Structures are given as C-alpha cells and as structure tokens.
NUVEXVO-53462 format. One record per residue (C-alpha): residue number from 0; x, y, z; residue in three letters. Coordinates in Angstrom, 2 decimals. Each point is the difference from the previous one (the first is absolute). Layout:
N
+-----+---------+---------+---------+-----+
!   n !       u !       v !       w ! res !
+-----+---------+---------+---------+-----+
! NUM !       X !       Y !       Z ! ALA !
...
+-----+---------+---------+---------+-----+
//
This chain:
397
+-----+---------+---------+---------+-----+
!   n !       u !       v !       w ! res !
+-----+---------+---------+---------+-----+
!   0 !   -0.08 !   -0.13 !    0.13 ! MET !
!   1 !    2.89 !    2.53 !    0.91 ! LEU !
!   2 !    1.78 !   -0.65 !   -3.25 ! ASP !
!   3 !   -3.09 !    0.71 !   -2.22 ! SER !
!   4 !   -0.25 !    3.27 !    1.87 ! VAL !
!   5 !    3.80 !    1.05 !   -0.72 ! LEU !
!   6 !   -0.58 !   -1.46 !   -3.55 ! ASN !
!   7 !   -2.88 !    2.22 !   -0.43 ! PHE !
!   8 !    1.68 !    3.12 !    1.27 ! LEU !
!   9 !    2.90 !   -0.37 !   -2.42 ! ILE !
!  10 !   -1.74 !   -1.17 !   -3.05 ! THR !
!  11 !   -3.57 !    0.86 !    0.38 ! GLY !
!  12 !   -2.70 !   -1.69 !   -2.05 ! LEU !
!  13 !    2.05 !    0.16 !   -3.11 ! THR !
!  14 !    3.74 !   -1.61 !    0.61 ! HIS !
!  15 !    0.94 !    2.73 !   -2.94 ! MET !
!  16 !    3.79 !    0.18 !   -0.99 ! THR !
!  17 !    1.76 !    3.07 !    0.42 ! TRP !
!  18 !   -0.35 !    0.43 !   -3.79 ! VAL !
!  19 !   -4.02 !   -0.66 !    0.37 ! GLY !
!  20 !   -0.22 !    2.87 !    2.60 ! LYS !
!  21 !    2.29 !    2.20 !   -2.35 ! LEU !
!  22 !   -2.46 !   -0.65 !   -2.68 ! VAL !
!  23 !   -2.79 !    0.52 !    2.18 ! TYR !
!  24 !    0.85 !    3.37 !    1.38 ! MET !
!  25 !    0.98 !    1.09 !   -3.58 ! LEU !
!  26 !   -3.39 !   -0.68 !   -1.33 ! VAL !
!  27 !   -2.20 !    1.42 !    3.13 ! VAL !
!  28 !    2.31 !    3.15 !    0.56 ! THR !
!  29 !   -0.29 !    0.39 !   -4.12 ! GLN !
!  30 !   -4.03 !   -0.57 !    0.47 ! LEU !
!  31 !   -0.41 !    2.65 !    2.52 ! THR !
!  32 !    2.13 !    2.51 !   -2.32 ! ILE !
!  33 !   -2.20 !   -0.60 !   -2.96 ! PHE !
!  34 !   -3.01 !    0.53 !    2.30 ! THR !
!  35 !    1.37 !    3.16 !    1.15 ! VAL !
!  36 !    0.81 !    1.26 !   -3.72 ! THR !
!  37 !   -2.88 !   -1.06 !   -2.16 ! ILE !
!  38 !   -2.69 !    0.05 !    2.51 ! TYR !
!  39 !    0.67 !    2.63 !    2.52 ! TYR !
!  40 !    2.03 !    2.39 !   -2.38 ! HIS !
!  41 !   -1.21 !   -0.56 !   -3.58 ! ARG !
!  42 !   -3.26 !   -1.19 !    0.26 ! CYS !
!  43 !   -1.46 !    1.65 !    3.44 ! GLN !
!  44 !    1.92 !    3.28 !    0.04 ! THR !
!  45 !    0.87 !    0.94 !   -3.66 ! HIS !
!  46 !   -2.63 !   -2.13 !   -1.50 ! ARG !
!  47 !    1.87 !   -1.05 !   -3.08 ! GLY !
!  48 !   -1.15 !   -3.21 !    0.06 ! VAL !
!  49 !   -3.18 !   -2.00 !    0.79 ! ASP !
!  50 !    0.25 !   -3.69 !    1.45 ! LEU !
!  51 !   -2.75 !   -2.56 !    0.40 ! HIS !
!  52 !   -1.49 !   -0.29 !    3.22 ! PRO !
!  53 !    1.49 !   -3.29 !    0.90 ! ILE !
!  54 !    3.31 !    1.52 !   -0.54 ! ILE !
!  55 !   -0.90 !    3.52 !    2.09 ! GLN !
!  56 !   -1.16 !   -2.60 !    2.76 ! HIS !
!  57 !    2.88 !   -1.84 !   -0.01 ! PHE !
!  58 !    2.42 !    2.87 !    0.29 ! PHE !
!  59 !   -2.06 !    1.64 !    2.52 ! ARG !
!  60 !    0.54 !   -3.29 !    2.01 ! PHE !
!  61 !    3.27 !   -0.69 !   -0.30 ! TRP !
!  62 !    1.02 !    3.74 !    0.56 ! GLY !
!  63 !   -2.00 !   -0.10 !    3.16 ! TRP !
!  64 !    1.78 !   -3.30 !    0.99 ! LEU !
!  65 !    3.59 !    0.69 !   -0.65 ! THR !
!  66 !    0.03 !    3.71 !    0.65 ! THR !
!  67 !   -3.03 !    1.35 !    2.35 ! GLY !
!  68 !    0.01 !    3.57 !   -2.12 ! MET !
!  69 !   -3.63 !    0.84 !   -0.68 ! VAL !
!  70 !   -0.31 !    0.86 !   -3.49 ! ILE !
!  71 !   -1.94 !    3.54 !    0.19 ! LYS !
!  72 !    3.17 !    1.23 !    2.44 ! GLU !
!  73 !    2.31 !   -1.33 !   -2.95 ! TRP !
!  74 !   -1.73 !    1.47 !   -2.87 ! VAL !
!  75 !   -0.55 !    3.46 !    1.87 ! ALA !
!  76 !    3.53 !    0.51 !    1.24 ! ILE !
!  77 !    1.21 !   -0.82 !   -3.54 ! HIS !
!  78 !   -2.76 !    2.58 !   -1.57 ! ARG !
!  79 !    1.11 !    2.55 !    2.29 ! LYS !
!  80 !    4.10 !   -0.57 !   -1.00 ! HIS !
!  81 !   -1.08 !    0.55 !   -3.43 ! HIS !
!  82 !   -2.01 !    3.13 !    0.71 ! ALA !
!  83 !    2.20 !    1.51 !    2.46 ! LYS !
!  84 !    3.41 !   -1.44 !   -1.22 ! VAL !
!  85 !    2.91 !    1.44 !    1.18 ! GLU !
!  86 !   -1.60 !    2.52 !    2.17 ! THR !
!  87 !   -0.42 !    0.16 !    3.86 ! VAL !
!  88 !   -3.27 !   -1.94 !   -0.14 ! ASP !
!  89 !    1.75 !   -3.02 !   -1.97 ! ASP !
!  90 !   -0.32 !   -2.71 !    2.40 ! PRO !
!  91 !    3.18 !   -1.45 !   -0.89 ! HIS !
!  92 !    2.74 !    2.19 !   -2.25 ! SER !
!  93 !    3.35 !   -0.39 !    0.68 ! PRO !
!  94 !    0.22 !    3.56 !   -1.11 ! MET !
!  95 !   -1.78 !    1.11 !    2.96 ! ILE !
!  96 !    0.94 !   -2.72 !    2.49 ! TYR !
!  97 !    3.57 !   -1.20 !   -0.91 ! GLY !
!  98 !    1.00 !   -2.84 !   -1.72 ! ILE !
!  99 !    0.52 !   -1.80 !    3.13 ! LYS !
! 100 !   -3.14 !    0.69 !    1.42 ! LYS !
! 101 !   -2.10 !   -1.52 !   -2.67 ! VAL !
! 102 !    2.08 !   -2.93 !   -0.73 ! PHE !
! 103 !    0.73 !   -1.22 !    3.58 ! TRP !
! 104 !   -3.47 !    1.42 !    1.59 ! ASP !
! 105 !   -2.40 !   -0.26 !   -2.85 ! GLY !
! 106 !   -2.09 !   -2.03 !    1.84 ! VAL !
! 107 !   -0.71 !    2.91 !    2.89 ! SER !
! 108 !   -0.65 !    2.59 !   -2.76 ! LEU !
! 109 !   -2.72 !   -2.41 !   -1.56 ! TYR !
! 110 !   -1.33 !   -0.48 !    3.31 ! ARG !
! 111 !   -0.26 !    3.95 !    0.94 ! ASP !
! 112 !   -1.75 !    0.34 !   -3.42 ! ALA !
! 113 !   -2.54 !   -2.54 !    0.36 ! SER !
! 114 !   -0.99 !    1.75 !    3.65 ! GLU !
! 115 !   -1.40 !    2.83 !   -2.46 ! ASN !
! 116 !   -3.65 !   -0.82 !    0.04 ! LYS !
! 117 !   -0.67 !    2.98 !   -2.36 ! GLN !
! 118 !    2.52 !   -1.13 !   -2.55 ! ASP !
! 119 !   -1.15 !   -3.54 !    0.07 ! MET !
! 120 !   -3.75 !    1.20 !   -0.86 ! GLU !
! 121 !    1.22 !    2.53 !   -2.15 ! GLN !
! 122 !    2.50 !   -1.98 !   -2.11 ! TYR !
! 123 !   -0.88 !   -3.74 !    0.81 ! GLY !
! 124 !   -3.52 !    0.03 !   -1.96 ! ARG !
! 125 !   -1.04 !   -2.54 !   -2.16 ! GLY !
! 126 !    1.57 !   -2.87 !    1.71 ! THR !
! 127 !   -1.75 !   -3.04 !    1.26 ! PRO !
! 128 !   -2.62 !    0.61 !    2.60 ! ASP !
! 129 !   -1.71 !   -3.20 !    0.36 ! ASP !
! 130 !   -0.89 !   -1.94 !    2.92 ! TRP !
! 131 !    3.18 !   -2.04 !    0.16 ! ILE !
! 132 !    2.27 !    3.02 !   -0.36 ! GLU !
! 133 !   -1.89 !    1.93 !    2.66 ! ARG !
! 134 !   -0.21 !   -2.94 !    2.19 ! ASN !
! 135 !    3.29 !   -2.47 !   -0.61 ! VAL !
! 136 !    2.50 !    1.35 !   -2.36 ! TYR !
! 137 !   -0.45 !    4.11 !    0.83 ! GLY !
! 138 !   -1.43 !   -0.75 !    3.24 ! GLY !
! 139 !    2.67 !   -2.44 !    1.61 ! HIS !
! 140 !    3.10 !    0.50 !   -2.11 ! PRO !
! 141 !    2.15 !   -1.68 !    2.55 ! TYR !
! 142 !   -2.13 !   -3.29 !   -0.36 ! TRP !
! 143 !    1.59 !   -0.91 !   -3.52 ! GLY !
! 144 !    4.13 !    0.28 !    1.29 ! PRO !
! 145 !   -0.82 !   -1.98 !    3.17 ! THR !
! 146 !   -1.96 !   -2.69 !   -1.72 ! LEU !
! 147 !    2.92 !    0.14 !   -2.56 ! MET !
! 148 !    2.29 !   -0.70 !    3.13 ! LEU !
! 149 !   -2.04 !   -3.16 !    0.82 ! PHE !
! 150 !    0.09 !   -1.36 !   -3.13 ! ILE !
! 151 !    3.96 !    0.46 !   -0.57 ! SER !
! 152 !    0.66 !   -1.72 !    3.12 ! PHE !
! 153 !   -2.36 !   -2.80 !   -0.58 ! ALA !
! 154 !    1.38 !   -0.46 !   -3.61 ! LEU !
! 155 !    4.07 !    0.58 !    0.72 ! PHE !
! 156 !    0.03 !   -0.40 !    3.83 ! GLY !
! 157 !    2.34 !    2.30 !    2.15 ! VAL !
! 158 !    1.61 !    1.51 !   -3.14 ! ILE !
! 159 !   -3.22 !    0.73 !   -1.18 ! GLY !
! 160 !   -0.29 !    3.33 !    2.31 ! VAL !
! 161 !    3.22 !    1.17 !   -1.44 ! ALA !
! 162 !   -1.40 !   -0.68 !   -3.75 ! MET !
! 163 !   -3.10 !    2.05 !    1.18 ! TRP !
! 164 !    2.04 !    2.86 !    1.34 ! ALA !
! 165 !    1.60 !    0.66 !   -3.35 ! VAL !
! 166 !   -3.58 !   -0.24 !   -1.82 ! GLN !
! 167 !   -0.78 !    2.85 !    2.43 ! MET !
! 168 !    2.90 !    2.27 !   -0.45 ! ILE !
! 169 !    0.00 !   -0.73 !   -3.80 ! TRP !
! 170 !   -2.81 !    2.74 !   -0.94 ! ILE !
! 171 !    1.39 !    2.38 !    2.36 ! PRO !
! 172 !    3.47 !   -0.12 !   -0.90 ! PHE !
! 173 !   -0.16 !   -0.34 !   -4.16 ! TRP !
! 174 !   -3.23 !    2.32 !   -0.15 ! ALA !
! 175 !    0.00 !    2.51 !    3.02 ! ALA !
! 176 !    3.61 !    0.18 !    0.12 ! GLY !
! 177 !    1.66 !   -0.79 !   -3.24 ! PHE !
! 178 !   -2.30 !    1.35 !   -2.78 ! VAL !
! 179 !   -1.17 !    3.19 !    2.22 ! ASN !
! 180 !    3.32 !    0.72 !    1.17 ! GLY !
! 181 !    2.49 !   -1.16 !   -2.52 ! VAL !
! 182 !   -2.31 !    0.34 !   -2.92 ! GLY !
! 183 !    0.24 !    3.55 !    0.52 ! HIS !
! 184 !    3.38 !    0.50 !    0.80 ! TRP !
! 185 !    2.17 !   -2.26 !   -2.53 ! ALA !
! 186 !   -0.28 !   -1.43 !   -3.58 ! GLY !
! 187 !   -0.76 !    1.48 !   -3.32 ! TYR !
! 188 !   -2.95 !    1.63 !   -1.63 ! ARG !
! 189 !   -1.41 !   -0.05 !   -3.47 ! ASN !
! 190 !   -2.07 !    2.74 !    1.13 ! PHE !
! 191 !    0.45 !    3.43 !    1.47 ! GLU !
! 192 !   -3.21 !   -0.02 !    2.28 ! SER !
! 193 !   -0.84 !    2.23 !    2.37 ! ALA !
! 194 !    1.50 !   -1.64 !    2.73 ! ASP !
! 195 !    2.81 !   -2.11 !    1.13 ! THR !
! 196 !   -0.90 !   -3.65 !   -1.10 ! ALA !
! 197 !    2.76 !   -2.14 !   -1.48 ! ARG !
! 198 !    0.07 !   -3.66 !   -1.49 ! ASN !
! 199 !    1.89 !   -1.98 !    1.83 ! LEU !
! 200 !    0.84 !   -2.39 !   -2.79 ! ILE !
! 201 !   -1.42 !   -0.57 !   -3.45 ! PRO !
! 202 !   -0.96 !   -3.67 !    0.92 ! TRP !
! 203 !   -2.86 !   -0.32 !    2.88 ! GLY !
! 204 !    0.01 !   -3.46 !    0.89 ! PHE !
! 205 !    0.77 !    0.09 !    3.47 ! TRP !
! 206 !   -2.74 !    2.28 !    1.37 ! ILE !
! 207 !   -2.76 !   -0.25 !   -2.83 ! GLY !
! 208 !    1.22 !    2.84 !   -2.41 ! GLY !
! 209 !   -0.35 !    2.57 !    3.17 ! GLU !
! 210 !    3.77 !    0.06 !   -1.00 ! GLU !
! 211 !   -1.04 !    2.40 !   -2.93 ! LEU !
! 212 !   -1.41 !    2.77 !    2.44 ! HIS !
! 213 !    0.81 !    3.18 !   -2.51 ! ASN !
! 214 !   -1.87 !   -1.62 !   -2.54 ! ASN !
! 215 !   -2.79 !   -0.30 !    2.29 ! HIS !
! 216 !    0.11 !    3.52 !    1.08 ! HIS !
! 217 !   -0.30 !    1.32 !   -3.38 ! ALA !
! 218 !   -2.63 !   -2.39 !   -0.85 ! PHE !
! 219 !   -1.89 !   -0.94 !    3.32 ! PRO !
! 220 !   -3.28 !   -1.34 !   -1.39 ! SER !
! 221 !    2.07 !   -2.51 !   -2.82 ! SER !
! 222 !   -0.38 !   -3.49 !    1.03 ! ALA !
! 223 !    3.49 !   -0.44 !   -1.83 ! LYS !
! 224 !    2.85 !    1.26 !    2.02 ! PHE !
! 225 !    2.51 !   -1.08 !   -3.08 ! ALA !
! 226 !    0.30 !    3.40 !   -2.25 ! LEU !
! 227 !    3.32 !   -0.76 !   -2.13 ! ARG !
! 228 !    0.87 !   -2.76 !   -2.03 ! LYS !
! 229 !    2.54 !   -1.46 !    2.22 ! TRP !
! 230 !   -2.19 !   -0.05 !    3.38 ! GLU !
! 231 !   -2.06 !   -2.91 !    1.27 ! PHE !
! 232 !   -2.62 !   -0.09 !    2.76 ! ASP !
! 233 !   -1.22 !   -3.09 !    1.00 ! ILE !
! 234 !   -2.75 !    1.14 !    1.46 ! GLY !
! 235 !   -0.93 !    0.76 !   -3.28 ! TRP !
! 236 !    0.52 !   -3.45 !   -1.42 ! ALA !
! 237 !   -2.22 !   -1.30 !    3.19 ! VAL !
! 238 !   -2.55 !    2.24 !   -1.23 ! ILE !
! 239 !    0.16 !   -0.89 !   -3.47 ! CYS !
! 240 !   -0.08 !   -3.75 !    0.87 ! ALA !
! 241 !   -3.13 !    0.90 !    1.93 ! LEU !
! 242 !   -1.55 !    1.89 !   -2.68 ! ARG !
! 243 !    0.30 !   -3.02 !   -2.75 ! SER !
! 244 !   -1.93 !   -2.35 !    2.07 ! VAL !
! 245 !   -2.47 !    2.50 !    0.91 ! GLY !
! 246 !    0.58 !    0.63 !    3.71 ! LEU !
! 247 !    1.28 !    3.89 !   -0.88 ! ALA !
! 248 !   -1.04 !    3.00 !   -2.55 ! LYS !
! 249 !    2.71 !    2.91 !   -0.18 ! VAL !
! 250 !   -1.78 !    3.31 !    0.15 ! LEU !
! 251 !    3.11 !    2.19 !   -0.49 ! ARG !
! 252 !    3.14 !   -0.11 !   -1.29 ! VAL !
! 253 !    2.45 !    2.88 !   -0.64 ! ALA !
! 254 !   -0.51 !    1.73 !   -3.53 ! PRO !
! 255 !    2.82 !   -0.02 !   -2.31 ! THR !
! 256 !    1.48 !    3.33 !   -1.60 ! LEU !
! 257 !    0.27 !    0.58 !   -3.99 ! ASP !
! 258 !    1.11 !    2.95 !   -1.46 ! VAL !
! 259 !   -1.74 !    1.23 !   -3.18 ! ARG !
! 260 !    2.19 !    1.41 !   -3.04 ! PRO !
! 261 !   -0.23 !    3.23 !   -1.54 ! ASN !
! 262 !   -2.33 !    1.73 !    2.48 ! VAL !
! 263 !    0.39 !    3.86 !   -0.42 ! SER !
! 264 !   -2.51 !    0.87 !    3.20 ! LEU !
! 265 !   -0.47 !   -1.57 !    3.14 ! PRO !
! 266 !   -3.75 !   -1.03 !    0.19 ! ASP !
! 267 !   -2.44 !   -1.62 !    2.16 ! ALA !
! 268 !    1.70 !   -3.48 !   -0.33 ! GLU !
! 269 !    3.12 !    1.43 !    0.66 ! THR !
! 270 !   -1.16 !    1.32 !    3.44 ! LEU !
! 271 !   -1.30 !   -3.43 !    1.01 ! LYS !
! 272 !    3.28 !   -1.69 !   -0.98 ! ALA !
! 273 !    1.93 !    2.77 !    1.93 ! VAL !
! 274 !   -1.99 !   -0.19 !    3.05 ! LEU !
! 275 !   -0.43 !   -4.06 !    0.06 ! THR !
! 276 !    3.92 !   -0.30 !   -0.55 ! HIS !
! 277 !    0.98 !    2.81 !    2.27 ! ARG !
! 278 !    2.42 !   -1.83 !    1.68 ! PHE !
! 279 !    1.45 !   -1.33 !   -3.42 ! GLN !
! 280 !    0.14 !    3.44 !   -1.43 ! ALA !
! 281 !    2.05 !    1.35 !    2.81 ! MET !
! 282 !    1.92 !   -3.39 !   -0.39 ! THR !
! 283 !    0.75 !    1.03 !   -3.47 ! ASP !
! 284 !    0.71 !    3.75 !    0.66 ! TYR !
! 285 !    2.42 !   -0.83 !    2.78 ! TYR !
! 286 !    1.91 !   -2.52 !   -2.42 ! ARG !
! 287 !   -0.48 !    1.68 !   -3.27 ! GLY !
! 288 !    0.35 !    3.82 !    1.04 ! VAL !
! 289 !    1.79 !    0.18 !    3.16 ! ILE !
! 290 !    2.74 !   -2.58 !    0.21 ! VAL !
! 291 !    1.12 !    1.19 !   -3.44 ! PRO !
! 292 !    0.26 !    3.60 !    0.64 ! THR !
! 293 !    1.67 !   -0.81 !    3.48 ! LEU !
! 294 !    2.76 !   -2.12 !   -2.10 ! ARG !
! 295 !    0.35 !    2.85 !   -2.87 ! GLU !
! 296 !   -0.05 !    3.12 !    2.73 ! GLU !
! 297 !    2.44 !   -2.64 !    1.98 ! ALA !
! 298 !    2.41 !   -0.51 !   -2.94 ! GLN !
! 299 !    0.14 !    3.40 !   -1.04 ! HIS !
! 300 !    1.43 !    1.09 !    3.28 ! ALA !
! 301 !    2.34 !   -2.80 !   -0.44 ! GLY !
! 302 !   -1.42 !   -1.92 !    3.17 ! GLU !
! 303 !   -1.63 !   -3.41 !    0.52 ! SER !
! 304 !   -3.67 !   -0.24 !    0.88 ! ILE !
! 305 !    1.11 !   -2.19 !    3.32 ! LYS !
! 306 !    1.73 !    3.44 !    1.08 ! ALA !
! 307 !   -3.61 !    0.86 !    1.13 ! MET !
! 308 !   -1.08 !   -1.28 !    3.32 ! PRO !
! 309 !   -1.85 !   -3.18 !   -0.67 ! ARG !
! 310 !   -2.95 !    1.12 !    1.75 ! ARG !
! 311 !   -0.47 !    3.42 !   -1.79 ! VAL !
! 312 !   -0.13 !   -2.16 !   -3.27 ! ARG !
! 313 !   -2.48 !   -2.23 !    1.31 ! ARG !
! 314 !   -2.06 !    3.37 !    1.09 ! ALA !
! 315 !    0.18 !    0.84 !   -3.91 ! LEU !
! 316 !   -2.45 !   -2.48 !   -0.60 ! ALA !
! 317 !   -2.76 !    0.90 !    2.39 ! ASP !
! 318 !    0.55 !    3.46 !    0.39 ! GLY !
! 319 !    1.77 !   -0.21 !    3.31 ! GLY !
! 320 !   -3.18 !   -0.85 !    1.68 ! ARG !
! 321 !    2.16 !   -2.27 !    2.77 ! TRP !
! 322 !    3.00 !    2.58 !    0.87 ! LEU !
! 323 !    0.19 !    2.09 !    3.31 ! ASP !
! 324 !    0.60 !    3.14 !    0.10 ! GLY !
! 325 !    3.90 !   -0.36 !   -0.58 ! GLU !
! 326 !   -0.73 !   -2.59 !   -2.85 ! GLY !
! 327 !   -2.00 !    2.79 !   -1.58 ! HIS !
! 328 !    2.47 !    2.66 !   -0.11 ! ASP !
! 329 !    2.52 !   -2.46 !   -1.44 ! LYS !
! 330 !   -2.17 !   -0.58 !   -2.75 ! LEU !
! 331 !   -0.82 !    3.83 !   -0.57 ! GLN !
! 332 !    4.12 !    0.38 !   -0.40 ! ALA !
! 333 !    0.09 !   -2.63 !   -2.10 ! VAL !
! 334 !   -2.74 !    1.76 !   -2.35 ! LEU !
! 335 !    1.44 !    3.39 !    0.09 ! ALA !
! 336 !    3.00 !   -1.10 !   -1.68 ! LYS !
! 337 !   -1.85 !   -2.09 !   -2.83 ! ARG !
! 338 !   -2.54 !    2.70 !   -1.41 ! PRO !
! 339 !   -0.96 !   -3.24 !   -2.55 ! THR !
! 340 !   -0.40 !   -2.35 !    2.72 ! LEU !
! 341 !   -2.38 !    2.54 !    2.03 ! ARG !
! 342 !   -1.93 !    0.45 !   -2.94 ! THR !
! 343 !   -1.08 !   -3.30 !   -0.25 ! VAL !
! 344 !   -0.49 !   -0.52 !    3.61 ! VAL !
! 345 !   -2.41 !    2.98 !   -0.24 ! ASP !
! 346 !   -1.60 !   -1.58 !   -3.17 ! PHE !
! 347 !   -0.26 !   -3.41 !    1.97 ! ARG !
! 348 !   -1.98 !    1.83 !    2.81 ! ALA !
! 349 !   -2.39 !    1.80 !   -2.38 ! ARG !
! 350 !   -0.53 !   -3.05 !   -1.54 ! LEU !
! 351 !   -1.08 !   -1.64 !    3.62 ! VAL !
! 352 !   -1.92 !    2.70 !    0.92 ! ALA !
! 353 !   -2.12 !   -0.39 !   -2.97 ! LEU !
! 354 !   -0.53 !   -3.85 !    0.55 ! MET !
! 355 !   -1.67 !    1.04 !    3.61 ! GLU !
! 356 !   -2.25 !    2.69 !   -1.83 ! GLN !
! 357 !   -3.79 !   -0.63 !    0.40 ! ARG !
! 358 !   -2.14 !    0.80 !   -3.56 ! GLY !
! 359 !    0.80 !   -1.80 !   -3.07 ! ALA !
! 360 !   -0.43 !    2.75 !   -2.48 ! GLU !
! 361 !    2.29 !    2.32 !    2.10 ! GLN !
! 362 !    2.37 !   -2.79 !    0.54 ! THR !
! 363 !    0.50 !   -0.67 !   -3.59 ! LEU !
! 364 !    0.43 !    3.71 !   -0.88 ! LYS !
! 365 !    2.57 !    0.12 !    2.67 ! GLY !
! 366 !    1.41 !   -3.15 !   -1.45 ! LEU !
! 367 !    0.17 !    1.32 !   -3.60 ! GLN !
! 368 !    2.00 !    3.16 !    1.16 ! GLN !
! 369 !    2.37 !   -1.97 !    1.90 ! TRP !
! 370 !    0.80 !   -2.13 !   -3.20 ! ILE !
! 371 !    0.24 !    3.26 !   -2.09 ! ALA !
! 372 !    2.67 !    1.49 !    2.44 ! GLU !
! 373 !    1.55 !   -3.22 !    0.12 ! ALA !
! 374 !    0.67 !    0.05 !   -3.32 ! GLU !
! 375 !    0.86 !    3.15 !   -0.60 ! GLN !
! 376 !    2.77 !   -0.30 !    3.11 ! SER !
! 377 !    2.77 !   -0.53 !   -2.30 ! GLY !
! 378 !    0.68 !   -2.57 !    2.13 ! ILE !
! 379 !    0.57 !   -3.21 !   -2.00 ! ARG !
! 380 !   -1.20 !   -2.86 !    2.64 ! SER !
! 381 !   -2.97 !    1.90 !    0.83 ! LEU !
! 382 !   -0.99 !    0.55 !   -3.36 ! GLN !
! 383 !    0.48 !   -3.68 !   -0.53 ! ASP !
! 384 !   -2.35 !   -0.79 !    2.97 ! PHE !
! 385 !   -2.54 !    2.40 !   -0.98 ! ALA !
! 386 !   -0.75 !   -1.56 !   -3.06 ! ALA !
! 387 !   -0.05 !   -3.36 !    1.52 ! ARG !
! 388 !   -2.27 !    1.36 !    2.69 ! LEU !
! 389 !   -2.84 !    1.31 !   -2.51 ! LYS !
! 390 !   -0.13 !   -3.40 !   -1.47 ! GLY !
! 391 !   -0.72 !   -1.81 !    3.17 ! TYR !
! 392 !   -2.98 !   -2.51 !    0.11 ! THR !
! 393 !   -1.48 !   -2.68 !    1.93 ! VAL !
! 394 !    0.43 !   -2.94 !   -2.38 ! ALA !
! 395 !   -2.89 !   -1.92 !   -0.50 ! ALA !
! 396 !   -0.05 !   -3.77 !    1.29 ! ARG !
+-----+---------+---------+---------+-----+
//
C-alpha cells in the first residue's frame, strides 16, 4: 500500500517519461497561447475573426482552466492600451513605467488596471455575459487554475505541481511581460506607427504570432499579423486551418497598398489610401525622403550619418515625439546646421497634421496643396515621394 502511494506521488496516473512530460508541456502551453491570441485578442478584442461557438467555448473553458483571466477584463485592458497607447493612461507602457517594471511586474499592472470598474465597463463591452460566464468563468476565475492543479497532480504526481506552476506563469511572462514590455522596447519596425511598438522577430512561432507587435499596432483589427513576405504568424495558420473546416470566419485583414501610375492630382481614392495606410506613408517618407536627405547632407559636410547621435537619428522617423527636453535641443541643433533636412522634417510634420484633420473635403484640399508644394520644393527625394503618394490606392482583394 505504501509503495503504491509513493509510486503515485512520483509518477501520477500516467507513468509518463520525461520526454512525454515535455511534449505535454509544449502542447498545453501553446494551446493556452492560442487561446489568448486567437480568442481573447483577435476574436473578442478586435473582432478580426469570428469563431464557431464550439471553438469559442472551448477557448473560454481552457482560458479559465489555465490562466484564471476574466475575458472582459483582458479585453478591456487591451482595448484601453490601444486607445491610450504610450500615455499616462496606458495600462502597461514601458515609456511610462519603464521596461523593468513592465517586463518583471506586468502582472501587477494588469491587476491594477482590472480594478478600474469604469474602464472594465467602457472597454469590455461585447464580451460573453451568459450564465456560465457570470457564475463560473468570470464569477470564480480562480476555480479553474485550482482544478488544473489537482489534474496535474493526479496525472503526474508531485512533479505535476511544478508543471502546473510553469503553466500558470506562461501567459504572465510571455504576454504581460515580454510582449507588453519588450514589444515596445526592442525589435524592428515595418511601420512608423504613433507608438513604440516593435516586431520582436519576423517569425511568430513561440507566442502565437504576437511577436509581430508593430504590425498589429499598425492594423489592430487585422486577424493576420504577418504583413511582409518573409514573416510568419502561427496564430494566422491556426485560423486558416479552422476556416478550412468551417470553424472560423475571417472578418478583417490588413488592406494592401497599391500605387496608380500617372495620377496628376490626388483624389478621394488617394485620400482614402493615405489615411488607411498612414503608417506605411510615414515609413515611406522616412526611408525615401529623410534618410536620403540625411545621407546627402552628411556627405557634403564630409561626415558620416553615424556621427549623429543614434537617438536623434531615430527621432527623425517620428518627429521627435519620444525625446525629452535635452533630446529636442540636440535635434534642433542638428536641424539648424542642415537646412534641407529641416525642410523635409517640416514637410513631414505638416503631412502628419493633415492625416489627423477631420473633414474629408478640407483634408483632401490640404493634401493637394502639400503635394503641389512638395513637387515645387526642388528636393528630388521629396518630389519622388509626392509623385508616389498621389498615386496611393487601396488594392482590390
């Protein structure tokens, strides 16, 4: 009898090998990742995909069992993050709280944000509100992880407790810490979005495609996060697999930019495309106008671009939005010595202001005036950009 008890404590009911336990951990942790990225994030928060009720309820159950997160709270906090990104009202911005706080203590930021009941009502609308949500999943969120603890212990014995602990920290670490923290601190940017979001790597395997964070901030409602040919989003692959068997319906994906040739004057189609692809336009401007101008002026001065502080060079991509007072002074000092660079930076600021205007007719007139002045500027890179910009169109699917 004692031997049987000891054997159970060591091996549990499964008597699984270490390899089997590692495979099990990989499966269950990735299933939790898919629950968060596909259901909580792309389906519930941004409405980019609609899932079959069976799949939805499975994800609801699995999320309750393995995370204890309330769907309404998760959705509300993430929607507020997009609405207030990089401001003092952002629930978890490294620009406000610092990278160490968000990375190592993102859970407490999440918990603090969830206690704001007004925000939960304002930003959490449209999430499940049936009997089981009110009385089980949302009403008793910690019953799920507690049940999972008993299941893990029964399956694997004492080691199952450690495996359960890994499951419990999986989402807090990779989502609350890694994506919310490092995803706004390090990586590459396809789009000069109005925040600091970055793509961590171009191949989103490990955390469901959430690695492509800059792409997501550029097109939040897109069910597909991979937006370049070399990028991969495993969450999108799962959605496509579900769609192929009738268990998912894709509602939105990021529109594709096209450029019409020989457009003499920007029209309503141009304006629609510029506003839809505003972040792509600003990326094109930085890479096609500011960088060549910077190189040309540096060459004339017999300098290297690298002689300019990296922080200032990066600020040229976003108008110096994230610079402090000292950084702004350095940027202005650089621009004072480079009149052509100052001109293209000023043109950039005017274009950004145009995109933030309300009223289609007034904005279109402003865009037409901006392009006319850019074409008369005598700056070749700016003229080439203006010619491309007025041909912008949203590609037909």
